[in-house]
Jmol script that loads the backbone (N, CA, C; Angstrom):
load data "model"
ATOM      1  N   UNK A   1     -21.808  -5.898 -10.423  1.00  0.00           N
ATOM      2  CA  UNK A   1     -21.878  -5.029  -9.214  1.00  0.00           C
ATOM      3  C   UNK A   1     -21.096  -4.119  -9.204  1.00  0.00           C
ATOM      4  N   UNK A   2     -21.375  -2.812  -8.950  1.00  0.00           N
ATOM      5  CA  UNK A   2     -20.295  -1.711  -8.761  1.00  0.00           C
ATOM      6  C   UNK A   2     -20.071  -1.076  -7.378  1.00  0.00           C
ATOM      7  N   UNK A   3     -18.685  -1.166  -6.823  1.00  0.00           N
ATOM      8  CA  UNK A   3     -18.551  -1.270  -5.541  1.00  0.00           C
ATOM      9  C   UNK A   3     -17.568   0.355  -5.575  1.00  0.00           C
ATOM     10  N   UNK A   4     -18.358   1.310  -4.906  1.00  0.00           N
ATOM     11  CA  UNK A   4     -17.409   2.500  -5.055  1.00  0.00           C
ATOM     12  C   UNK A   4     -16.323   2.684  -4.177  1.00  0.00           C
ATOM     13  N   UNK A   5     -15.922   2.005  -3.703  1.00  0.00           N
ATOM     14  CA  UNK A   5     -14.613   1.897  -2.909  1.00  0.00           C
ATOM     15  C   UNK A   5     -13.374   1.384  -3.443  1.00  0.00           C
ATOM     16  N   UNK A   6     -13.880   0.450  -4.700  1.00  0.00           N
ATOM     17  CA  UNK A   6     -12.859   0.180  -5.622  1.00  0.00           C
ATOM     18  C   UNK A   6     -12.358   0.992  -6.505  1.00  0.00           C
ATOM     19  N   UNK A   7     -10.915   0.543  -6.692  1.00  0.00           N
ATOM     20  CA  UNK A   7     -10.406   1.052  -7.795  1.00  0.00           C
ATOM     21  C   UNK A   7      -9.114   0.579  -8.806  1.00  0.00           C
ATOM     22  N   UNK A   8      -8.847   0.930  -9.435  1.00  0.00           N
ATOM     23  CA  UNK A   8      -7.858   0.341 -10.239  1.00  0.00           C
ATOM     24  C   UNK A   8      -6.685  -0.119  -9.401  1.00  0.00           C
ATOM     25  N   UNK A   9      -5.686   0.823  -8.642  1.00  0.00           N
ATOM     26  CA  UNK A   9      -4.829   0.523  -7.904  1.00  0.00           C
ATOM     27  C   UNK A   9      -5.225   1.201  -6.505  1.00  0.00           C
ATOM     28  N   UNK A  10      -4.120   0.438  -5.829  1.00  0.00           N
ATOM     29  CA  UNK A  10      -4.075   1.034  -4.030  1.00  0.00           C
ATOM     30  C   UNK A  10      -4.297   2.603  -4.322  1.00  0.00           C
ATOM     31  N   UNK A  11      -5.627   2.941  -3.540  1.00  0.00           N
ATOM     32  CA  UNK A  11      -5.867   4.494  -3.127  1.00  0.00           C
ATOM     33  C   UNK A  11      -4.969   5.019  -2.227  1.00  0.00           C
ATOM     34  N   UNK A  12      -4.640   6.231  -2.353  1.00  0.00           N
ATOM     35  CA  UNK A  12      -3.873   6.587  -1.292  1.00  0.00           C
ATOM     36  C   UNK A  12      -5.313   7.373  -0.100  1.00  0.00           C
ATOM     37  N   UNK A  13      -6.209   7.418  -0.417  1.00  0.00           N
ATOM     38  CA  UNK A  13      -7.292   8.013   0.696  1.00  0.00           C
ATOM     39  C   UNK A  13      -7.224   6.947   1.590  1.00  0.00           C
ATOM     40  N   UNK A  14      -6.940   5.943   1.441  1.00  0.00           N
ATOM     41  CA  UNK A  14      -7.502   4.088   2.910  1.00  0.00           C
ATOM     42  C   UNK A  14      -5.949   4.344   3.473  1.00  0.00           C
ATOM     43  N   UNK A  15      -4.953   4.993   3.457  1.00  0.00           N
ATOM     44  CA  UNK A  15      -3.966   5.111   4.222  1.00  0.00           C
ATOM     45  C   UNK A  15      -4.161   5.426   5.816  1.00  0.00           C
ATOM     46  N   UNK A  16      -5.098   6.170   5.979  1.00  0.00           N
ATOM     47  CA  UNK A  16      -5.074   6.372   7.467  1.00  0.00           C
ATOM     48  C   UNK A  16      -6.122   5.254   8.017  1.00  0.00           C
ATOM     49  N   UNK A  17      -7.131   4.727   7.411  1.00  0.00           N
ATOM     50  CA  UNK A  17      -7.739   3.591   7.801  1.00  0.00           C
ATOM     51  C   UNK A  17      -6.812   2.006   8.250  1.00  0.00           C
ATOM     52  N   UNK A  18      -5.622   2.333   8.099  1.00  0.00           N
ATOM     53  CA  UNK A  18      -4.770   1.457   8.135  1.00  0.00           C
ATOM     54  C   UNK A  18      -3.876   1.854   9.545  1.00  0.00           C
ATOM     55  N   UNK A  19      -3.941   2.665   9.648  1.00  0.00           N
ATOM     56  CA  UNK A  19      -2.941   3.058  11.323  1.00  0.00           C
ATOM     57  C   UNK A  19      -2.978   2.051  12.398  1.00  0.00           C
ATOM     58  N   UNK A  20      -4.346   1.873  12.573  1.00  0.00           N
ATOM     59  CA  UNK A  20      -4.710   1.392  13.902  1.00  0.00           C
ATOM     60  C   UNK A  20      -4.575  -0.165  13.954  1.00  0.00           C
ATOM     61  N   UNK A  21      -4.214  -0.844  12.813  1.00  0.00           N
ATOM     62  CA  UNK A  21      -4.379  -2.247  12.515  1.00  0.00           C
ATOM     63  C   UNK A  21      -3.330  -3.286  13.277  1.00  0.00           C
ATOM     64  N   UNK A  22      -2.251  -2.359  13.564  1.00  0.00           N
ATOM     65  CA  UNK A  22      -0.756  -3.210  14.014  1.00  0.00           C
ATOM     66  C   UNK A  22      -0.734  -2.428  15.165  1.00  0.00           C
ATOM     67  N   UNK A  23      -0.101  -3.145  16.217  1.00  0.00           N
ATOM     68  CA  UNK A  23       0.042  -2.508  17.663  1.00  0.00           C
ATOM     69  C   UNK A  23       1.485  -1.711  17.349  1.00  0.00           C
ATOM     70  N   UNK A  24       2.073  -1.841  16.949  1.00  0.00           N
ATOM     71  CA  UNK A  24       3.701  -1.250  16.662  1.00  0.00           C
ATOM     72  C   UNK A  24       3.516   0.084  16.309  1.00  0.00           C
ATOM     73  N   UNK A  25       4.451   1.086  17.190  1.00  0.00           N
ATOM     74  CA  UNK A  25       4.903   2.127  16.799  1.00  0.00           C
ATOM     75  C   UNK A  25       5.353   2.365  15.010  1.00  0.00           C
ATOM     76  N   UNK A  26       6.271   1.589  14.633  1.00  0.00           N
ATOM     77  CA  UNK A  26       6.392   1.613  13.805  1.00  0.00           C
ATOM     78  C   UNK A  26       5.560   1.883  12.278  1.00  0.00           C
ATOM     79  N   UNK A  27       4.635   0.967  12.577  1.00  0.00           N
ATOM     80  CA  UNK A  27       3.469   1.125  11.394  1.00  0.00           C
ATOM     81  C   UNK A  27       2.923   2.637  11.173  1.00  0.00           C
ATOM     82  N   UNK A  28       2.514   2.479  12.626  1.00  0.00           N
ATOM     83  CA  UNK A  28       1.857   3.679  13.033  1.00  0.00           C
ATOM     84  C   UNK A  28       2.335   5.073  12.881  1.00  0.00           C
ATOM     85  N   UNK A  29       3.994   5.200  13.057  1.00  0.00           N
ATOM     86  CA  UNK A  29       4.368   6.554  12.529  1.00  0.00           C
ATOM     87  C   UNK A  29       4.245   6.599  11.232  1.00  0.00           C
ATOM     88  N   UNK A  30       4.898   5.268  10.536  1.00  0.00           N
ATOM     89  CA  UNK A  30       4.980   5.266   8.896  1.00  0.00           C
ATOM     90  C   UNK A  30       3.698   5.722   8.276  1.00  0.00           C
ATOM     91  N   UNK A  31       2.322   5.322   8.685  1.00  0.00           N
ATOM     92  CA  UNK A  31       1.586   5.604   8.266  1.00  0.00           C
ATOM     93  C   UNK A  31       1.063   6.999   8.509  1.00  0.00           C
ATOM     94  N   UNK A  32       1.083   7.648   9.607  1.00  0.00           N
ATOM     95  CA  UNK A  32       0.984   8.819  10.174  1.00  0.00           C
ATOM     96  C   UNK A  32       1.999   9.779   9.157  1.00  0.00           C
ATOM     97  N   UNK A  33       3.025   9.283   9.053  1.00  0.00           N
ATOM     98  CA  UNK A  33       4.039  10.440   7.657  1.00  0.00           C
ATOM     99  C   UNK A  33       3.385  10.274   6.645  1.00  0.00           C
ATOM    100  N   UNK A  34       3.449   9.228   6.198  1.00  0.00           N
ATOM    101  CA  UNK A  34       2.582   9.078   4.898  1.00  0.00           C
ATOM    102  C   UNK A  34       1.269   9.775   4.531  1.00  0.00           C
ATOM    103  N   UNK A  35       0.019   9.600   5.811  1.00  0.00           N
ATOM    104  CA  UNK A  35      -1.017  10.255   5.487  1.00  0.00           C
ATOM    105  C   UNK A  35      -0.642  11.765   5.502  1.00  0.00           C
ATOM    106  N   UNK A  36       0.391  12.572   6.100  1.00  0.00           N
ATOM    107  CA  UNK A  36      -0.007  14.058   6.014  1.00  0.00           C
ATOM    108  C   UNK A  36       0.742  14.417   4.372  1.00  0.00           C
ATOM    109  N   UNK A  37       1.250  13.858   3.407  1.00  0.00           N
ATOM    110  CA  UNK A  37       1.691  13.737   2.216  1.00  0.00           C
ATOM    111  C   UNK A  37       0.857  14.075   1.253  1.00  0.00           C
ATOM    112  N   UNK A  38       0.881  14.719   0.399  1.00  0.00           N
ATOM    113  CA  UNK A  38       0.232  14.942  -0.781  1.00  0.00           C
ATOM    114  C   UNK A  38       0.403  13.721  -2.122  1.00  0.00           C
ATOM    115  N   UNK A  39      -0.495  13.472  -2.219  1.00  0.00           N
ATOM    116  CA  UNK A  39      -0.654  12.230  -3.294  1.00  0.00           C
ATOM    117  C   UNK A  39       0.235  12.646  -4.254  1.00  0.00           C
ATOM    118  N   UNK A  40       1.130  11.868  -4.851  1.00  0.00           N
ATOM    119  CA  UNK A  40       2.116  11.642  -5.868  1.00  0.00           C
ATOM    120  C   UNK A  40       3.588  11.750  -5.622  1.00  0.00           C
ATOM    121  N   UNK A  41       3.402  12.455  -4.318  1.00  0.00           N
ATOM    122  CA  UNK A  41       5.071  12.599  -3.771  1.00  0.00           C
ATOM    123  C   UNK A  41       5.447  11.019  -4.007  1.00  0.00           C
ATOM    124  N   UNK A  42       6.788  11.149  -4.233  1.00  0.00           N
ATOM    125  CA  UNK A  42       7.690   9.968  -3.824  1.00  0.00           C
ATOM    126  C   UNK A  42       7.115   8.802  -2.898  1.00  0.00           C
ATOM    127  N   UNK A  43       7.178   9.132  -1.353  1.00  0.00           N
ATOM    128  CA  UNK A  43       6.776   8.422  -0.154  1.00  0.00           C
ATOM    129  C   UNK A  43       5.564   7.868  -0.347  1.00  0.00           C
ATOM    130  N   UNK A  44       4.339   8.714  -1.731  1.00  0.00           N
ATOM    131  CA  UNK A  44       3.103   8.004  -1.011  1.00  0.00           C
ATOM    132  C   UNK A  44       3.202   6.857  -2.669  1.00  0.00           C
ATOM    133  N   UNK A  45       3.849   7.273  -3.636  1.00  0.00           N
ATOM    134  CA  UNK A  45       4.126   6.521  -4.275  1.00  0.00           C
ATOM    135  C   UNK A  45       4.804   4.794  -4.123  1.00  0.00           C
ATOM    136  N   UNK A  46       5.731   5.132  -3.221  1.00  0.00           N
ATOM    137  CA  UNK A  46       6.330   3.981  -2.490  1.00  0.00           C
ATOM    138  C   UNK A  46       5.392   3.623  -1.359  1.00  0.00           C
ATOM    139  N   UNK A  47       4.478   4.356  -0.643  1.00  0.00           N
ATOM    140  CA  UNK A  47       3.371   3.014   0.078  1.00  0.00           C
ATOM    141  C   UNK A  47       2.462   2.630  -0.838  1.00  0.00           C
ATOM    142  N   UNK A  48       2.052   3.146  -1.727  1.00  0.00           N
ATOM    143  CA  UNK A  48       1.092   2.649  -2.623  1.00  0.00           C
ATOM    144  C   UNK A  48       1.738   1.270  -3.279  1.00  0.00           C
ATOM    145  N   UNK A  49       2.957   1.448  -3.698  1.00  0.00           N
ATOM    146  CA  UNK A  49       3.722   0.155  -4.431  1.00  0.00           C
ATOM    147  C   UNK A  49       3.625  -0.794  -3.388  1.00  0.00           C
ATOM    148  N   UNK A  50       3.967  -0.278  -2.667  1.00  0.00           N
ATOM    149  CA  UNK A  50       4.154  -1.565  -1.434  1.00  0.00           C
ATOM    150  C   UNK A  50       2.969  -2.514  -1.068  1.00  0.00           C
ATOM    151  N   UNK A  51       1.840  -1.570  -0.953  1.00  0.00           N
ATOM    152  CA  UNK A  51       0.390  -2.183  -0.790  1.00  0.00           C
ATOM    153  C   UNK A  51       0.054  -2.752  -2.061  1.00  0.00           C
ATOM    154  N   UNK A  52       0.538  -2.270  -3.289  1.00  0.00           N
ATOM    155  CA  UNK A  52       0.185  -3.040  -4.495  1.00  0.00           C
ATOM    156  C   UNK A  52       0.429  -4.483  -4.366  1.00  0.00           C
ATOM    157  N   UNK A  53       1.764  -4.397  -3.846  1.00  0.00           N
ATOM    158  CA  UNK A  53       2.436  -5.886  -4.009  1.00  0.00           C
ATOM    159  C   UNK A  53       2.230  -6.729  -2.955  1.00  0.00           C
ATOM    160  N   UNK A  54       2.048  -6.294  -1.867  1.00  0.00           N
ATOM    161  CA  UNK A  54       1.230  -6.831  -0.749  1.00  0.00           C
ATOM    162  C   UNK A  54      -0.241  -7.457  -0.781  1.00  0.00           C
ATOM    163  N   UNK A  55      -0.992  -6.773  -1.551  1.00  0.00           N
ATOM    164  CA  UNK A  55      -2.352  -6.699  -1.412  1.00  0.00           C
ATOM    165  C   UNK A  55      -2.792  -7.559  -2.706  1.00  0.00           C
ATOM    166  N   UNK A  56      -1.895  -7.615  -3.639  1.00  0.00           N
ATOM    167  CA  UNK A  56      -2.045  -8.092  -5.110  1.00  0.00           C
ATOM    168  C   UNK A  56      -2.887  -7.322  -6.157  1.00  0.00           C
ATOM    169  N   UNK A  57      -2.902  -6.286  -5.872  1.00  0.00           N
ATOM    170  CA  UNK A  57      -4.043  -5.515  -6.354  1.00  0.00           C
ATOM    171  C   UNK A  57      -3.652  -5.482  -8.016  1.00  0.00           C
ATOM    172  N   UNK A  58      -2.639  -6.028  -8.896  1.00  0.00           N
ATOM    173  CA  UNK A  58      -2.605  -6.049  -9.923  1.00  0.00           C
ATOM    174  C   UNK A  58      -3.393  -7.501 -10.690  1.00  0.00           C
ATOM    175  N   UNK A  59      -3.728  -8.025  -9.656  1.00  0.00           N
ATOM    176  CA  UNK A  59      -4.614  -9.233 -10.164  1.00  0.00           C
ATOM    177  C   UNK A  59      -6.029  -9.263  -9.852  1.00  0.00           C
ATOM    178  N   UNK A  60      -6.413  -8.123  -9.189  1.00  0.00           N
ATOM    179  CA  UNK A  60      -7.630  -7.727  -8.371  1.00  0.00           C
ATOM    180  C   UNK A  60      -8.143  -7.117 -10.043  1.00  0.00           C
ATOM    181  N   UNK A  61     -10.027  -7.758 -10.197  1.00  0.00           N
ATOM    182  CA  UNK A  61     -10.507  -7.662 -11.303  1.00  0.00           C
ATOM    183  C   UNK A  61     -11.996  -6.992 -10.677  1.00  0.00           C
ATOM    184  N   UNK A  62     -12.729  -6.749 -11.792  1.00  0.00           N
ATOM    185  CA  UNK A  62     -14.176  -6.067 -11.261  1.00  0.00           C
ATOM    186  C   UNK A  62     -14.909  -7.083 -10.720  1.00  0.00           C
ATOM    187  N   UNK A  63     -15.025  -8.290 -11.094  1.00  0.00           N
ATOM    188  CA  UNK A  63     -15.818  -9.398 -10.618  1.00  0.00           C
ATOM    189  C   UNK A  63     -15.272 -10.321  -9.783  1.00  0.00           C
ATOM    190  N   UNK A  64     -13.853  -9.865  -8.736  1.00  0.00           N
ATOM    191  CA  UNK A  64     -13.434 -10.538  -7.888  1.00  0.00           C
ATOM    192  C   UNK A  64     -14.135 -10.068  -6.676  1.00  0.00           C
ATOM    193  N   UNK A  65     -14.061 -11.253  -5.659  1.00  0.00           N
ATOM    194  CA  UNK A  65     -14.159 -11.023  -4.267  1.00  0.00           C
ATOM    195  C   UNK A  65     -13.677  -9.638  -3.478  1.00  0.00           C
ATOM    196  N   UNK A  66     -12.302  -9.657  -3.946  1.00  0.00           N
ATOM    197  CA  UNK A  66     -11.550  -8.300  -3.179  1.00  0.00           C
ATOM    198  C   UNK A  66     -12.042  -7.032  -4.249  1.00  0.00           C
ATOM    199  N   UNK A  67     -12.531  -7.269  -5.143  1.00  0.00           N
ATOM    200  CA  UNK A  67     -12.999  -5.689  -5.605  1.00  0.00           C
ATOM    201  C   UNK A  67     -14.716  -5.817  -5.267  1.00  0.00           C
ATOM    202  N   UNK A  68     -15.137  -6.966  -5.034  1.00  0.00           N
ATOM    203  CA  UNK A  68     -16.662  -6.596  -4.595  1.00  0.00           C
ATOM    204  C   UNK A  68     -16.714  -6.080  -3.041  1.00  0.00           C
ATOM    205  N   UNK A  69     -15.547  -6.318  -2.379  1.00  0.00           N
ATOM    206  CA  UNK A  69     -15.234  -6.203  -0.750  1.00  0.00           C
ATOM    207  C   UNK A  69     -15.031  -4.429  -0.771  1.00  0.00           C
ATOM    208  N   UNK A  70     -13.883  -3.758  -1.546  1.00  0.00           N
ATOM    209  CA  UNK A  70     -13.602  -2.692  -1.880  1.00  0.00           C
ATOM    210  C   UNK A  70     -12.200  -2.510  -1.634  1.00  0.00           C
ATOM    211  N   UNK A  71     -11.862  -1.503  -1.395  1.00  0.00           N
ATOM    212  CA  UNK A  71     -10.162  -1.316  -1.437  1.00  0.00           C
ATOM    213  C   UNK A  71      -9.821  -0.926  -0.107  1.00  0.00           C
ATOM    214  N   UNK A  72     -10.615  -0.227   0.877  1.00  0.00           N
ATOM    215  CA  UNK A  72     -10.504  -0.272   2.475  1.00  0.00           C
ATOM    216  C   UNK A  72     -10.556  -1.517   2.949  1.00  0.00           C
ATOM    217  N   UNK A  73     -11.452  -2.467   2.760  1.00  0.00           N
ATOM    218  CA  UNK A  73     -11.208  -3.669   3.537  1.00  0.00           C
ATOM    219  C   UNK A  73     -10.222  -4.375   2.937  1.00  0.00           C
ATOM    220  N   UNK A  74     -10.158  -4.657   1.694  1.00  0.00           N
ATOM    221  CA  UNK A  74      -8.948  -5.371   1.093  1.00  0.00           C
ATOM    222  C   UNK A  74      -7.631  -4.728   1.875  1.00  0.00           C
ATOM    223  N   UNK A  75      -7.697  -3.752   2.305  1.00  0.00           N
ATOM    224  CA  UNK A  75      -6.122  -3.268   2.697  1.00  0.00           C
ATOM    225  C   UNK A  75      -6.037  -3.740   3.969  1.00  0.00           C
ATOM    226  N   UNK A  76      -7.096  -3.127   4.795  1.00  0.00           N
ATOM    227  CA  UNK A  76      -7.138  -3.513   6.045  1.00  0.00           C
ATOM    228  C   UNK A  76      -7.076  -4.941   6.418  1.00  0.00           C
ATOM    229  N   UNK A  77      -7.582  -5.718   5.757  1.00  0.00           N
ATOM    230  CA  UNK A  77      -7.465  -7.364   5.916  1.00  0.00           C
ATOM    231  C   UNK A  77      -6.279  -7.643   5.493  1.00  0.00           C
ATOM    232  N   UNK A  78      -5.236  -7.044   4.475  1.00  0.00           N
ATOM    233  CA  UNK A  78      -4.105  -7.343   3.638  1.00  0.00           C
ATOM    234  C   UNK A  78      -2.694  -7.142   5.176  1.00  0.00           C
ATOM    235  N   UNK A  79      -2.916  -5.798   5.465  1.00  0.00           N
ATOM    236  CA  UNK A  79      -2.578  -5.725   7.120  1.00  0.00           C
ATOM    237  C   UNK A  79      -2.271  -6.150   8.192  1.00  0.00           C
ATOM    238  N   UNK A  80      -3.814  -6.406   8.466  1.00  0.00           N
ATOM    239  CA  UNK A  80      -4.024  -7.082   9.794  1.00  0.00           C
ATOM    240  C   UNK A  80      -3.593  -8.577   9.449  1.00  0.00           C
ATOM    241  N   UNK A  81      -3.795  -9.086   8.226  1.00  0.00           N
ATOM    242  CA  UNK A  81      -3.038 -10.729   8.306  1.00  0.00           C
ATOM    243  C   UNK A  81      -1.566 -10.544   7.785  1.00  0.00           C
ATOM    244  N   UNK A  82      -1.086  -9.635   7.869  1.00  0.00           N
ATOM    245  CA  UNK A  82       0.390  -9.567   7.670  1.00  0.00           C
ATOM    246  C   UNK A  82       1.316 -10.514   8.681  1.00  0.00           C
ATOM    247  N   UNK A  83       1.994 -11.398   8.709  1.00  0.00           N
ATOM    248  CA  UNK A  83       2.279 -12.562   9.650  1.00  0.00           C
ATOM    249  C   UNK A  83       3.445 -12.086  10.195  1.00  0.00           C
ATOM    250  N   UNK A  84       4.624 -11.146   9.569  1.00  0.00           N
ATOM    251  CA  UNK A  84       5.881 -10.395   9.967  1.00  0.00           C
ATOM    252  C   UNK A  84       5.700  -9.357  10.668  1.00  0.00           C
ATOM    253  N   UNK A  85       6.683  -9.121  11.580  1.00  0.00           N
ATOM    254  CA  UNK A  85       6.659  -7.882  12.047  1.00  0.00           C
ATOM    255  C   UNK A  85       6.365  -6.487  11.416  1.00  0.00           C
ATOM    256  N   UNK A  86       6.385  -5.368  12.547  1.00  0.00           N
ATOM    257  CA  UNK A  86       6.603  -4.048  11.472  1.00  0.00           C
ATOM    258  C   UNK A  86       7.676  -3.846  10.598  1.00  0.00           C
ATOM    259  N   UNK A  87       8.917  -4.224  11.146  1.00  0.00           N
ATOM    260  CA  UNK A  87      10.222  -3.560  10.932  1.00  0.00           C
ATOM    261  C   UNK A  87       9.950  -4.447   9.375  1.00  0.00           C
ATOM    262  N   UNK A  88       9.400  -5.433   9.146  1.00  0.00           N
ATOM    263  CA  UNK A  88       8.937  -6.444   7.817  1.00  0.00           C
ATOM    264  C   UNK A  88       8.293  -5.741   6.791  1.00  0.00           C
ATOM    265  N   UNK A  89       7.400  -4.694   7.431  1.00  0.00           N
ATOM    266  CA  UNK A  89       6.983  -3.717   6.909  1.00  0.00           C
ATOM    267  C   UNK A  89       7.707  -2.714   5.928  1.00  0.00           C
ATOM    268  N   UNK A  90       8.082  -2.289   7.143  1.00  0.00           N
ATOM    269  CA  UNK A  90       9.322  -1.184   7.248  1.00  0.00           C
ATOM    270  C   UNK A  90      10.218  -1.473   5.819  1.00  0.00           C
ATOM    271  N   UNK A  91      10.923  -2.629   5.957  1.00  0.00           N
ATOM    272  CA  UNK A  91      12.008  -2.983   4.846  1.00  0.00           C
ATOM    273  C   UNK A  91      11.059  -3.096   3.467  1.00  0.00           C
ATOM    274  N   UNK A  92       9.746  -3.662   3.388  1.00  0.00           N
ATOM    275  CA  UNK A  92       9.134  -3.641   2.479  1.00  0.00           C
ATOM    276  C   UNK A  92       9.067  -2.218   1.533  1.00  0.00           C
ATOM    277  N   UNK A  93       8.500  -1.277   2.698  1.00  0.00           N
ATOM    278  CA  UNK A  93       8.228   0.263   2.229  1.00  0.00           C
ATOM    279  C   UNK A  93       9.778   0.998   1.865  1.00  0.00           C
ATOM    280  N   UNK A  94      10.824   0.250   2.373  1.00  0.00           N
ATOM    281  CA  UNK A  94      12.388   1.252   2.042  1.00  0.00           C
ATOM    282  C   UNK A  94      12.355   0.433   0.732  1.00  0.00           C
ATOM    283  N   UNK A  95      12.153  -0.773   0.218  1.00  0.00           N
ATOM    284  CA  UNK A  95      12.459  -1.438  -1.173  1.00  0.00           C
ATOM    285  C   UNK A  95      11.559  -0.944  -1.963  1.00  0.00           C
ATOM    286  N   UNK A  96      10.219  -0.399  -1.681  1.00  0.00           N
ATOM    287  CA  UNK A  96       9.617   0.157  -2.728  1.00  0.00           C
ATOM    288  C   UNK A  96      10.115   1.721  -3.106  1.00  0.00           C
ATOM    289  N   UNK A  97      10.549   2.176  -1.747  1.00  0.00           N
ATOM    290  CA  UNK A  97      10.934   3.753  -2.029  1.00  0.00           C
ATOM    291  C   UNK A  97      12.135   3.566  -2.979  1.00  0.00           C
ATOM    292  N   UNK A  98      13.142   2.745  -2.762  1.00  0.00           N
ATOM    293  CA  UNK A  98      14.300   2.484  -3.965  1.00  0.00           C
ATOM    294  C   UNK A  98      13.756   2.195  -5.290  1.00  0.00           C
ATOM    295  N   UNK A  99      12.699   1.290  -5.214  1.00  0.00           N
ATOM    296  CA  UNK A  99      12.233   1.449  -6.541  1.00  0.00           C
ATOM    297  C   UNK A  99      11.528   2.199  -7.071  1.00  0.00           C
ATOM    298  N   UNK A 100      10.841   3.276  -6.464  1.00  0.00           N
ATOM    299  CA  UNK A 100      10.328   4.450  -7.064  1.00  0.00           C
ATOM    300  C   UNK A 100      10.944   5.129  -7.468  1.00  0.00           C
ATOM    301  N   UNK A 101      12.666   5.468  -6.485  1.00  0.00           N
ATOM    302  CA  UNK A 101      13.388   6.188  -6.914  1.00  0.00           C
ATOM    303  C   UNK A 101      14.247   6.024  -7.991  1.00  0.00           C
ATOM    304  N   UNK A 102      14.388   4.770  -7.845  1.00  0.00           N
ATOM    305  CA  UNK A 102      15.429   3.959  -9.834  1.00  0.00           C
ATOM    306  C   UNK A 102      14.322   4.470 -10.818  1.00  0.00           C
ATOM    307  N   UNK A 103      13.060   4.305 -10.465  1.00  0.00           N
ATOM    308  CA  UNK A 103      12.241   4.718 -11.661  1.00  0.00           C
ATOM    309  C   UNK A 103      12.071   6.214 -12.286  1.00  0.00           C
ATOM    310  N   UNK A 104      11.643   6.868 -11.181  1.00  0.00           N
ATOM    311  CA  UNK A 104      11.701   8.306 -11.309  1.00  0.00           C
ATOM    312  C   UNK A 104      13.009   8.558 -12.297  1.00  0.00           C
ATOM    313  N   UNK A 105      14.275   8.033 -11.801  1.00  0.00           N
ATOM    314  CA  UNK A 105      15.591   8.256 -12.487  1.00  0.00           C
ATOM    315  C   UNK A 105      15.755   8.222 -13.582  1.00  0.00           C
ATOM    316  N   UNK A 106      15.648   6.883 -14.076  1.00  0.00           N
ATOM    317  CA  UNK A 106      15.669   6.063 -15.360  1.00  0.00           C
ATOM    318  C   UNK A 106      14.786   5.551 -16.170  1.00  0.00           C
ATOM    319  N   UNK A 107      13.601   5.649 -15.389  1.00  0.00           N
ATOM    320  CA  UNK A 107      12.149   4.650 -16.136  1.00  0.00           C
ATOM    321  C   UNK A 107      12.512   3.748 -15.642  1.00  0.00           C
ATOM    322  N   UNK A 108      13.089   2.882 -15.221  1.00  0.00           N
ATOM    323  CA  UNK A 108      12.613   0.940 -15.152  1.00  0.00           C
ATOM    324  C   UNK A 108      12.935   0.877 -13.846  1.00  0.00           C
ATOM    325  N   UNK A 109      12.060  -0.152 -13.322  1.00  0.00           N
ATOM    326  CA  UNK A 109      12.078  -0.739 -11.874  1.00  0.00           C
ATOM    327  C   UNK A 109      13.645  -0.876 -12.174  1.00  0.00           C
ATOM    328  N   UNK A 110      14.471  -1.637 -10.715  1.00  0.00           N
ATOM    329  CA  UNK A 110      15.827  -2.488 -10.928  1.00  0.00           C
ATOM    330  C   UNK A 110      15.321  -4.105 -11.160  1.00  0.00           C
ATOM    331  N   UNK A 111      16.189  -4.539 -11.723  1.00  0.00           N
ATOM    332  CA  UNK A 111      15.986  -6.243 -11.525  1.00  0.00           C
ATOM    333  C   UNK A 111      16.229  -6.573  -9.902  1.00  0.00           C
ATOM    334  N   UNK A 112      15.598  -7.773  -9.230  1.00  0.00           N
ATOM    335  CA  UNK A 112      15.847  -8.308  -8.201  1.00  0.00           C
ATOM    336  C   UNK A 112      15.916  -9.836  -8.524  1.00  0.00           C
TER     337      UNK A 112
END
end "model"
wireframe off; spacefill off
backbone 0.3
color backbone group
């Protein structure tokens, strides 16, 4: 079965659909800021990396339940079920920003 909303990795077109899933302004402002950027900018890459890590996109495959539901529903569920506060999401985003910057500078991700 082919799901037209499923891609190999987190698609940036999904970002606006994540804005109102959490009550805090920290998350909403982050989503607003990222949604205004062009795909491929370092902050969009960092947001995508954060979502890939949170949602487990690397282990998703064509016949998995997540893939059959689509990227939008999966990402929304990932953010809705995130148990920690918005500050933890912001911390994860900042780590992804550092990782993207390191990769763009040297071609490798730092060891953690």
